Phi, psi and omega in degrees: 000319180297323179296322180294317180295320179294317180296316179296317179297316179296321179295318178297318178296321180295315180293322181285335181280342183277349182288137177237153177251121181276128177231147178297146180294137179251134179213152179288347182266347177262152180239159179282122183292346181277343180273149181282152177282136181278135178239126180252142176234154178270123181293141175085357179270125181243000182280126176234140177234139177267110179254122178272123179292144178288138179293140180289142178294147181286121180235135178298133178291330182254125180293156182276123178284139180231138179220138177258127181212157169271129181230156173231154181272142180274344181232131182297323180293325176292327179293317181293326181283332186239013186298325183278354183273147182248333186250125184238132179270111185261128182248348179197151178226136183222150177276337181244136180297324180298320178295319178296320179294320177297318179293323177300319178298318178298317181292326177299321179294335180268003176099000178277164174239076187281151171233159182247129178247146175253119185270165179295340180277354178099354180274152174261115183265127177265115185253136179256341176205153175225147185219160173270337184252134179292326181297316178296320181294317179295322178298318180294321177300315180296320178298317180295317180297322181282321182277334183225083183303334181288346176254038183289348180265016178298145184219176187245128177252132176253121183284128179273000000 
């Protein structure tokens, strides 16, 4: 009986000793958000200058996705016009050629000049521009994202 009482007492002590009280971490580098920030001024200085901050450059919030693939042109006339280009701005990808052609028609109505590429993965990529320079291609991707928010998922394909 005495052993049972000792075991129960030890068990109660173990359970009560495991409780912890969570407190926010204290550090000399953190400050209390309820206290005001101290502002110091130099006495006797009356010179004030109006400094205009430089505007921050416009940077896309979403990075440009890049993918390297081997592609072929679905139309011979498109191949001759774009054969020397390496960077393609892709606005849509489809598993069926008919869907890509329908999307191309929609883009033509919006002022784009899309071409359809067939990738090594089997997808039909709808391209709206092609370039020899990556800088020009990235610039066009940014223009499309700013001018056409519904095409914010436009990406860059690099032809292997």
